MARPAMI-45428 format. One record per atom (N, C-alpha, C): x, y, z; residue in one letter. Coordinates in steps of 0.02 Angstrom, whole numbers, plus 50000, padded with zeros to 5 digits. Layout:
BEGIN
XYZa...
This chain:
BEGIN
500404994050000m500005000050000m500425006350000m501055005850004l501455011750016l501715014849951l501615021349944s501875024749885s502635024649884s502955023949942l503685023649945l503955017949902l503555012849890l503785007049853l503645007649778l503345013149758s503135013649688s503715014049640s504315015449664v504895015949621v505155009049601v504895003849632m505184997249620m504664992649589m504894988049549t504474982749523t504804976149542t504424971949575l504694965549599l505344966649639l505304971449685a505904973349724a506124967549768a506784966849778p507034961749825p506744962949894p506644957549931r506334958049996r506754962350043r507414961650040f507834965650085f507754973050071f507644974850008l507574981849991l506904984650015l506374980650009v505724982650035v505774983850110v506104979150145r506174979750218r506584986050236r507104987250198l507534993050212l507164999550203l506805000250147i506455006550134i505885007550184i505515002150200a504985002650249a505265004750317a505835001950337s506135003750401s506325011150403s506615013550348r506795020650345r506185025150350r505655023350316r505045027350319r504745027150389r504765021450422m504525020950490m504885025950535m505545025850532h505945030250576h505845037550558h505775039050494r505655045950473r504985048450500r504475044250497l503815046250523l503855047350598l504195042850634q504265043650706q504615050250724q505145051950689r505485058250703r505035064250690r504655063950636k504205069450620k503675070350674k503405064850699l502865065350748l503125067250817l503755065750831r504045067550896r504245074850901r504295078350846a504505085350847a504025089550888a504295094050928a503875098350970a503405102550927a502765102650946g502275106650911g502135104350840g502275098050825a502225095650757a501515096250730a501025094050769g500335094050745g500085100850723g500095105950767p499875112550746p500285115450688p500935114050687a501355116550632a501145113450566a501015106850567h500765103550506h500115106750483h499675108050531q499015110750514q499055117750484q499505121850509r499585128550481r499825128250409r500285123650396r500535122950327r499995120350280r499615115550303i499085112750261i498535117950249i498365121750300f497855127050292f498075131950237f498705134050239a498945138750188a498905135850118a499075129450111a499055126250046a498335125650020a497875124050065l497165123450045l496885130250024l497055135550061m496805142150042m497075144349974m497715142849961a498005144649897a497655140949840a497485134549851a497145130749799a496455133449785a496125136149835h495435138549827h495405145349791h495965148549782a495955155149750a495665154749679a495755149049646g495525148449577g494875144649569g494485143749622t493855140049618t493255144649627t492685142349602e492075146249612e491925147049686e491995141649723f491855141949795f492325146949829f492965146649810g493445151249840g493295158449825g493115159949762r492955166849745r492335169249781r491835164749788l491215166549822l491345168449895l491825165149927h491955166249998h492595170350010h492895173049957g493475177349966g494095173749991g494215167649967l494785163749990l495385164549944l495975164449972g496585165049933g497195163949976g497785164649947p498405163149985p498495167350048p498195173250051r498285177550109r497725176850161r497245172350149t496695171450197t496965168650263t496805172050317s497005169750384s496465165250412s496655161450464y496155157150494y495575161050525y495685166550561p495105170450586p494655172850530p494945174850473e494525176950416e494135171050389e494455165350383y494135159350357y493545157450401y493645157750465r493115155850512r492515160550507r492645166750490t492105171750482t491755171250415t492145170050362q491885170450294q491545164150269q491715158350298v491455151950273v491035148650327v490385147650315p489965144350365p490085136850367p489885133750421l489885126450425l489355123650378l489505117950348r489025114550306r489055107050318r488505103650307t488495096350306t488675094050235t488855087650226p488995085250158p488435086550109p487805085850133a487235086850088a487205093950061a487445098750100e487405105750080e487905107650025e488365103150010f488805104149953f488515101149889f487905098449894g487615094549839g487595098049772g487385104449771g487335108049708g487995108749673g488525110449710w489195111049681w489425104249656w489295098949695i489535092349676i489185089849613i488545091349606e488185089349545e488505092549483e488705098749489r489025102149432r489715099049418r490075097149470m490725093849459m490625087149423m490105083449443a489975076949411a489775077849338a489475083549323a489275084949253a489865087349211a490455088249242g491045090049204g491285097149212g490945101249252a491155108149260a491825108549296a492295112749272p492945113249305p492945118749359p493435118249404d493585123549452d492985125549494d492605120649517v492015122149557v492205122349631v492325116549661l492555116249730l493315115449734l493615113049680w494335111849679w494595113049609w495215115249601p495465116649533p495425110549487p495225111849425g495185106549375g494525102849377g494495097349339r493905093149337r493985087149383r493425084149403c493435078349447c493055072649414c493385066949407r493075061149375r492795056149424r493065056049486f492895050849534f492535053849594f492065049949621f491665052149678f491585046249726f491565047749791v491515042649842v490875043749881v490495038349892y489865038849929y489985038950004y489595042950039t489575042550112t489205036150132t489245034350196a488965027950218a488205027950220a487895033750232g487165033950235g486875030950298g487275030750352t487035027750414t486445031450445t486455038050440v485935042050473v485265041550438v485255043050373d484615043250338d484535037850285d485025033350280g484975027950231g485105030050160g485315036250148t485435038750080t486165040850073t486585036750043p487285038750031p487315044749984p487805049049997k487885055149957k488585055249926k488635057049861p489295057149829p489695063249848p490335062249862l490805067549876l491375067149825l491695072749808p492235072449759p492835068449784p493135064749739a493775061449752a494275063949700a494495070049709t494955073249663t495635069749666t496075070949617p496745068049622p497095069949687p496995076049711a497305078149774a497005074249833a496355072649829m496035068749882m496285061649882m496375058649823l496655051949819l497365051849846l497745057249833a498415057749862a498385058049938a497885061449965h497795061450038h497675054450063h497215050750032f497085043850054f497715039650052f498105040449999r498725036549992r499215038250048r499325044650061a499795046750113a499555044750182a498905045650195a498645044150262a498655036650275a498495032650224l498515025450232l499225023050244l499695025950208a500395024150219a500605025750291a500445031750315d500625033650383d500285029050434d499655027350422a499285023150469a499615016350476a499845013450420l500155006850423l500875007350449l501225012650433l501895013650460l501875014550536l501345017550562l501275018250635l501255011350667l500885006650636h500854999850664h501534996450658h501844997050600a502494993850590a503004996550640a502985003050653a503455006050700a503305003750771a502665003150788q502475001050855q502704993850869q502634989550819t502804982450827t503514980750806t503854985550772g504524984150747g504534979050692g504024978950650q503954973750599q503844976650529q504384978750495p504304980850425p504114975050380p504164968850406e503974962950366e503234963150346e502854967650376l502154968550358l502084969650283l502594972550251f502544974450181f502864969350134f502984963250160l503284958050119l502754953150092l502134954050111g501604949650088g500984953450070g500434949950061r499814952850037r499424956350092r499074961750073h498614965350117h497914964050091h497544959950127l496894957450104l496334961950131l495994965350086h495434969750103h494774965950097h494364966350149v493734962850151v493184968050161v492744968850113g492234973950121g491774974550062g491564980650049a491074981949996a491394981149928a490984981349877s491224980749809s491664986649791s492184985249752t492614990549726t492384992949657t491824990349634a491564992349568a491354999649569a491455003049514l491265010049506l490665010549460l490185014749478n489605016049436n489765022049391n489665021349326e489815026749279e489185030249257e489215036849256s488655040949231s488935047349200s488855047949135g489085054049101g489815055549108g490225050349112g490945051349119g491195052149189g490735051949239a490935052149309a490845045149339a491295043349385y491305036749415y491235037449490y490785033349519a490655033849591a490665026949623a490915026549684g490925020249721g490995021749795g490975016349835y491045017149907y491785017649926y491915018749989l492595020150011l493075014449993l492825008149994d493245002549975d493505003349903d493105006449860a493305007249790a493845012549782a493935016849832m494455021949828m495145019149841m495185013549878v495845010749895v496245008949833v495975004949786p496375003449726p496555009649686p496105014549685l496245020749648l496825024649678l496895024149744a497405027949779a498085024549780a498115018149764l498745014449770l499215015949712l499855015249727s500355015349673s500305008849634s500605008949574e500585002849532e500924997049566e501494998349600w501844992949635w501414990149691w501114994549730s500704992249786s500114988149763s499784990349710e499214986649685e499424979749660e500004979349629s500234972949601s500514968249653s500844970949704n501224966849751n500924966149820n500474970649839l500194970449906l499444969049906l499074972349863y498344972349868y498044965549851y497554963449890a497154957449877a496454958949905a495934955649880p495914950049833p495994952249761p495994947549714p496034949349643p495434953749624p495514957849572p494984962549554p494294959449543p494274953549512a493624950449499a493244948949563a493604947049616i493284945749681i493154952249717i493614956949713a493514963349747a492894966949722a492724965949659r492134969349631r491474966049651r491494960149681l490874956949702l490554960949759l489884960749762s489544963949818s489684960249883s489674963949938a489794960850003a489264955550016a489464949950045g488994944650060g489344937850062g488944932650073a489224925950082a489614923650021a489374925249961e489724923049900e490424926049896e490484932449914k491134935649912k491604932649964k491354931350025m491774928550077m492014921650057m491574917650028q491774911050006q492304911349951q492224916149905a492714916949851a493394918949879a493394923449928i494024925549959i494344919549994i493944915750031a494204909950067a494524904950020a494214903749962e494464898849915e495084901449878e495064907749857r495594910349813r496204912749851r496104915249912c496654918549948c496974914250002c496724908150012a496994903950066a497724902250056a497954902049994t498654900149980t499114906149973t498844912249979l499264918249975l499654919250039l500184923150035d500574925150094d500264931550121d499724930850159v499354936650185v499694938950249v499894945250250r500214948250309r499744952950347r499234955550312l498784960450342l498084959350317l497594959750362l496884959750346l496614966650360l496104968750322a495794975250334a495054974850317a494644977950359g493924978250347g493554980850407g492904980850403t492494982550461t492484976550508t492334977550572p492294971750617p491804966450592p491234968650565a490734963850541a491004959850481a491324963150434s491574959550375s492154954850393s492564956850440l493124952650461l492874946350496l492364946950539t492094940950572t491744936550521t491444939450470a491134935350417a491664931350379a492244934350367l492794930750334l493034925050379l493094926350443i493304921050490i492834915150486i492184916450485d491694911050480d491774907250415d491894910850360a491974907550295a492604903150295a493144905550324m493754901550326m493684895550371m493324896250426r493224890550470r492804885050438r492364887050393n491954882150357n492334878750301n492924881250286r493334878250234r493844873750267r493784867250260h494224862550293h494924862850264h495414861550306g496114861550284g496284855250246g496934854650229a497154848850190a497054842350227a497064842550294d496954836450333d496224835250348d495784838850314k495054838050321k494794840350388k495214843750427q494994846350492q494784853650484q494294855850524p494094862950521p494684867550538p494684873350507v495204878350521v495064881450589v495524881150637p495384883850704p495384891450706p495824894550667h495874901850666h496284903750604h496294910150589l496614912450527l497374911850529l497664912050589r498394911250593r498614904250570r498154899450575a498304892750550a498314892450474a497994897250442v497994897650368v498564902050344v498634907850375w499154912650356w499634913350415w500164909550414r500604909150473r500984915550487r501054919850436d501404926250445d500934932150452d500294930750464l499814936150474l500024940350534l500144946750523g500434950950576g500024956950596g499444958050565c499054963950581c498344963150555c497874965350594c497174965650573c496934972850582c496824976250527v496594983150528v495834983150529v495534986650578h494804987250579h494614994550577h494074995950542t493845002750533t493095002550520t492785008450519g492075008750501g491595008950558g491775006350617s491335006450675s491735004650736s491445006050795i491765004050858i491814996450860i492384993850882l492494986650883l491954983150924l491834985650984g491264983551025g491154976151031g490554973951013i490354967051024i490724962050979i491084964450929f491454959950885f492144958150913f492364961650965g493054961050987g493274954051005g492904950751049d493104944051072d493114939051015d492584939150973a492544934450917a493104935650868a493274941950857l493794943650809l494474941250835l494624942550898r495274940450925r495344932850924r494804929350943a494834921950942a494904919350871a494564922350824g494584919950755g495224921450720g495574926750740l496214928350709l496764923550730l496744921350793g497254916950819g497764920750860g498274917250885p498754920350931p499204925350896p499374930650933n499884935550912n499714939050846n499074940650837v498874944750780v498584951250809v498974956550813p498724962650844p498194966150802p497724969350836l497224973550803l497504980550795l497324983750740h497564990450726h496974994550700h496784999750736e496185003550718e496375009550675e495985010550621i496035016450579i495355019850578i495345026350586y494725030150589y494665034050524y494175032250482a494115035250416a493385035750396a493255039950346g492605040750316g492685043150245g492125044250212a492155046650143a492495053450139a492465057350193e492765064050193e493525063850204e493795058150224g494515057750234g494705052350284g495355051450291l495635046850341l495925051150396l495635050550457y495755055450509y496295053550559y496305047250581a496735045350637a496885037950634a497415035950669a497605028850670a497935027350737a497905021050755q498195018650818q498955019050814q499265021550867d499995021750870d500265019050936d499835015450972g500035012551036g499515007451057g499435006551123d498925002051148d498235004451128d497764999751121s497095001551097s496745006451144s496905006251208g496585010751255g496865017751257g497405018951219a497745025451221a497485030251169a496965028451132g496685032951082g497055032351015g496815036050966l497085035950898l497445042550884l498015041950851r498425047850836r498115051650777r497945057950787l497685062050733l498215062950680l498035061650617l498515062150561l498495069350536l498955073350559t498935080550548t499305082850486t499655078250451d500095080350397d499955076550332d499325074950320t499165071150259t498675074750214t498535081150228g498125085050181g497475087850208g497245085650266l496625088150295l496765093650346l496335098650347f496355103750400f495765102450446f495915101850511f495405100050560f495195106050602f494545106250617e494265110550668e493815106250712e493665108750771f493275104850819f492755109350852f492125107250848l491565110950876l491315107250938l491305110550997p491035107151056p490355104151042p490285097651054a489685094051032a489055096651064a489095099051126r488495101651158r488225107851122r488665111851094e488435117751057e488105115650992e488335110350962l488025107850901l487315105450915l487225102050971i486575099450989i486085105151003i486335110251037e485895115551061e485825121451013e486275121950963g486305127950923g486105127050851g486075132750816n485935133050745n486585132550707n486635127750660l487265126450626l487545132750593l487125136650562a487355142650526a487695147650572a487535147450636a487805152450683a488395149750723a488615143550709l489105140350752l489815140550725l489915143350665g490585143150636g491115146350679g490955151650714g491445155050755g491605151550820g491245146250835r491375142650898r491835136650889r492025135250827c492505129950815c493195132050840c493595127150859v494285128550880v494765124350838v495365127050824p495865123150789p496195118050836p496635113950809l496935108650848l497275111150911l497635116850907e498025119050965e497595121351023e496935121951013e496495124251067e496035118851095e496095112651072v495655107451098v495855105651169v495365102951206q495475100751274q495285093451281q495565090051329t495385083151342t494705082851376t494405076851373d493775075451408d493205079951386d493225082351326t492675086251296t492485082951230t491845081951220d491615079151156d491585084651104d491895083251046y491905087950991y491605084750928y491255088850889a491065086850821a491645088750775a491835084050731i492395085250685i492165089450626i492565094450609v492465098650550v493105098250509v493035096750444v493635095950402v493595100450341v494185102650320t494275105750254t494745101250216t494555099250156t494895093750122t495135095650052t495615091950025p495825093049956p495335090249904p494735088549927a494185087249880a493775093649869a493935098949906g493575105249899g493045106449951g492955101849998l492465102950052l492775107550104l492455113150116c492705118150164c492255118350225c492555117150283r492195117350346r491595112550344r491735106450326c491215101250319c491135097550385c490525097650411l490365094150473l490225086850455l490685082350473v490635075550447v490115071350484v489885073650543g489365070050579g489615065350632g490265065750649d490555061550701d490735065750762d490725062550820s490985065850880s491585061950906s492065065650933v492675062650959v492825065851027v493265062551063r493495065151128r494255064351131r494605069651145f495335069151150f495525066251217f495965061251215v496235058351277v496915061351293v497235064651243s497835068651255s497885073751199s498235079251214t498335084451164t499065084851141t499525082251181q500235082151164q500505075051173q500475070951122p500235072051054p499475071551051p499185073750995p498445073550989p498195066450976p497865063651027r497555057051021r496825057551041r496405053951005l495685054451016l495355047651013l494725047351037v494305041551028v493665043750993v493405039450950f492765040650918f492215039050969f491735043650978t491205042551027t490535041150995t490445042750931g489815041150898g489645046150844g489075044950813r488825049450762r488425054850796r488575061250781t488235066650816t487485066750805t487215064950745p486495065050738p486145059150772p486525054250795l486225048150820l486295047150895l486595051850930q486675050751002q485995051351037q485955048051094l485335048051134l485305054451174l484815058751157n484775065151192n484055067551198n483565063051191s482865065051195s482685067851264s483065065751315f482925067851384f483515071951412f483905074951365d484475079151383d485015075151419d485095068751400e485565064451434e486245063851400e486295065651336h486935065751300h487315059151305h486995053651288v487315047051291v487535045151220v488165043051214t488455041651149t488475034151134t488625032651070e488705025651049e489245022151089e489805025451101r490335022351139r490105020551209r489695024751239e489475023551308e488975017851313e488505017351266v488035011651269v488395005151253v488875005451207t489244999351190t489654997051249t489995001651283a490404999851341a489974996951396a489384999751407a488934997251460a488724990051445a488524988751384l488294981951367l488874976951372l489464978851348l490034974351353l490214972751426l490174977851469a490334976751540a489834971951572a489194972951558v488684968651588v488744961551561v488834960851496c488904954151467c489534950651493c490074954451501g490694951451526g490624948651596g490264952251639r490174949951708r489744943551710r489284942951664n488814937351666n488974931751617n489524932351581e489724927451531e489194926551477e488904932251457w488454932451400w488844935351341w488614933651281t488924936351220t488394939951179t488484946351168a488014950251128a488164949051054a487644947451016v487704946450944v487554952950908v487054956550932n486864962950901n486434966850950n486394973450941f485964977350985f485824984150954f485304987350980h485114994150960h484754997351019h484855003951028v484545007551083v484175013651055v483565014751079a483145020351055a482775023351114a482535029551108p482105032451160p481415029151160p481125028651219y480445025951227y480065031051268y479605034551236f479275040251268f478645038151305f478555040851366t477925040051401t477525046551401t477855052151387r477495058451376r477975063351341r477675068251309l478075073251274l478015080251304l477455081751337v477355088351366v477175087551440v477345092351482p477695098651467p478425097751448p478715091951461r479395090451439r479425082851426r479865080751381p479895073651366p480085069551427p479765063851432q479925059151486q479865052051457q480305047751480g480295040851455g480935037251475g481135032451434s481705028251451s482085026351388s482615022751397h482975019751341h482695012651331h482565011151268e482335004451250e482905000851214e483134995351244w483694991551216w483414985351180w483624984551118w483484978451080w484124974451077w484124968451107v484744964651116v484644957451093v485114955151053e485154948051034e485774945151066e485684940051109l486234936651142l486344929751111l486954927451115r487104920751090r486794915651138r486444910551111p486144905451154p486674901351191p486434897851243g486864893051277g487294896051331g487004899851377t487384902851432t487234899251497t487704899751544v487614896551609v487084900251649v487124906751651r486634910851687r486114913251637r485484911751650t484954913451603t484834920951603t484894924151546p484754931351543p484004932651538p483784938051570t483094940351563t483114947851549t482584950451519g482554957551506g482624961751568g482244960451622p482304964551682p482994964151714p483304958251714l483974957651743l484474961851703l484444961251638l484904965151596l484774972651603l484134974551607a483964981651613a484254984651677a484184981051733a484434983651796a485194984551795a485534979751765e486264980251763e486504985751715e486164986451658l486334991951612l486214998751644l485674999351681d485515005551715d486065007251766d486265002251804a486795003351855a487455005151822a487615001851767e488255003051732e488285010151705e487755012351671l487755019151645l487745024351701l487395022851755s487365027551811s488055028451843s488455023251843r489125023751872r489595027851828r489485027751763n489995030251717n489795036351675n489155038451680q488935044051637q488545048851680q488835054651693s488565059251743s487885062151722s487795063851659t487155066751639t486595061551640t486765055351624y486275049951631y486055049351704y486545049551749t486395049051821t485935054751843t486085060851819a485675066651838a484965066051812a484885063851750r484205063151722r483815057551755r484155052351776r483805047051815r483595049851882r484015054051912a483855056651979a483275061451977a483225065651924n482675070551923n482045067951890n482045061651870g481435058551844g481305059451770g481725063351736a481625064251664a481745057851626a482195053751652l482375047351620l482185041751667l481745037351643e481515031751683e481975025651673e481845020451711a482255014351705a482215011551634a482775008851609p482765006251540p482335000051533p482144998851471i481774992951451i482224988851406i482254982251416v482654977951373v482204972951338v482254972651272r481904967651231r482424962551209r482404956651237l482834951251213l482494947851153l482824947751096v482514945251035v482814938551016v482444935050974m482654928450951m483254929050904m483664923850900p484214923850851p483954924950781p484294929050744g484104930450675g483684936650666g483464939750720t483044945750714t483414951450678t484034952650697f484404958050665f484604956350594f484724949850580d484844947850511d484234949250468d483644948050496e483034949450458e482944956950448e483124960950498w483094968250489w483544970350431w484144967550429t484604969250375t484304967450307t483994961650304r483694959350240r483124963950218r482734966250267l482134970050250l482274977550242l482734980150280h482774987450286h483454990250269h483854987050251g484474990050254g484884989750199g485094989450189v485784990350187v486034989150118v486044994450082r486354994150016r487104992850023r487394991049965e488114989449963e488534994949996e488904992950047g489384997550078g489075002950120g488405002850130a488095008650161a487615006450215a487375011450252g486815010350297g486955005550354g487545005750385n487665001450442n487145002450495n486954997150529l486474997750584l486775002250638l486435007650654a486665012050707a486545008750774a487035009050818r486955006150885r486445010050927r486375016450913c485855020350946c485615025750899c485005027850909r484715033350870r484285037550917r484225043950902g483795048350941g483065047950921g482905043850870d482215042650851d482065035250855d481465033250835r481255026250841r481225022750773r481565025350725r481535022450658r481725015050658r482305013350685v482525006450685v482145002450738v482015005350796a481675001750850a480984999350828a480615003550794d479945001450772d479994996250716d480514996550675q480614991350625q480774984650658q481194984850710l481334978750747l480714976050782l480304980650808a479684978650841a479234974850793a479194977150731g478794973650682g479044966750667g479694965850667i479984959250654i479884954650714i480024957350774a479994953250834a479284952750863a478814956650834r478114956650856r478034959050927r478464963550948f478344967451008f477884973150990f477584976151042h477194982251031h477664987951013h477464992250966t477844998150950t477715003451003t478015009350994q477935014851041q477205016151056q476995015851120p476285016951136p476095024251131p475445025751133p475245032851136p475545036151197p475725042551190m476065046151244m475585050551281m475695051051346r475285055451387r475485062651374r475005067051371g475155074051359g474915078551415g474665075651468d474375079751521d474835080851580d475445077951575g475915078851630g475795074151687g475295069651682n475155065051737n475485058251726n
């Protein structure tokens, strides 16, 4: 995957190892430099402003090489990806110099998790260069951490959505998985990337996993990459493929003895963690990369609990908006409340705002993060800002509900297969009142029998111990005790079949501030949907 290797064709292994080692050490020196992150960001900001001088968007907002950050913050409002739609449509039709200099042939779809509708964003040559540089840094961080440049001596197997591109009027669009081959150097695509193109273009599903298991079992795979769900699906497919001795495959390390890294991205590891570690086998470290259609933001550079290192020198300019202000305020009036990297604080939830070499300026990507350190800048993903639980002013995030369920299941030796949390209203006026409704599928065959009330009480206690606003809302009566619906095996699979999930998009949200998914699950499981709400305050 590394552009550093693009100068070689069929390079000797010692030379690959040597160049990878040098790049590892160079990256480490760059990141250790005092004030490196803010300095990188100032340089990138200046380059982005200079590029915008020749675009329609730049002229409209008065952007150019001399634009300062205070001026930028005043002149350019925050926008969601959807609000760039008119400009992007013109770019797809072939218009030049709209959001970015020149024409744009490639576009990448957003995931569509919030509303189920993926939206195309530009993937300009400069944006593909960002993906290439950020991916290289992300993998070099792992190699440096483990001291293993051998990671680049074998295949990097990507498991995910189709890499096929849809063509319309000379413009090509695909999901984030399709951007990886476009961003690779010729050497990397020939010597590192797997599976073969014919398999990579297949839609995600059992057929693709089986094809990967059959075709790639004999490759020298050093790295796996995908979402937690797709990686566990591959593990299942490989286990169903018997080895040469006709015995089931115990884990992937038994198939690929030099497997040295499993990259996961796309969602919080959460309930997939134990199954993934067991299925990979011994001594296969997990490596988290935080990315979206708007860019590749951060990557693991230490222990999993230490947060992800913000990638400050790969082409993106970052701003951070305190998440509480986003919830309570009008987006158009919030541009001046964003802070640059040097002003962030730990233990505060921020909405990420990016300016990218795709031409998106001050784009609110819809994610919230929390910095665990500022020197160096490390963060954790806490959830999607439009999907957090806040109907009762409780500000509960995806990371918090996931952690609560994992803690409860761990104590009781239960295994969660899938879950979703939604508000359950008992009245709306004079102020909303109700509870959290948990939809949970557990793996059968446990020693201690789970029940809805038992699980509800433990989840309530877990969140009360660890989330102060949840505790306060429970104390003042705005938030009632949670309800847990334990569903039969296959309920969430049926939801996926009925409601979801186009190729590469629409991942099941772990929580939502509405009842869209909860009522769909209720219809499948034949529970009652949200009852009529009291409006008299009684």
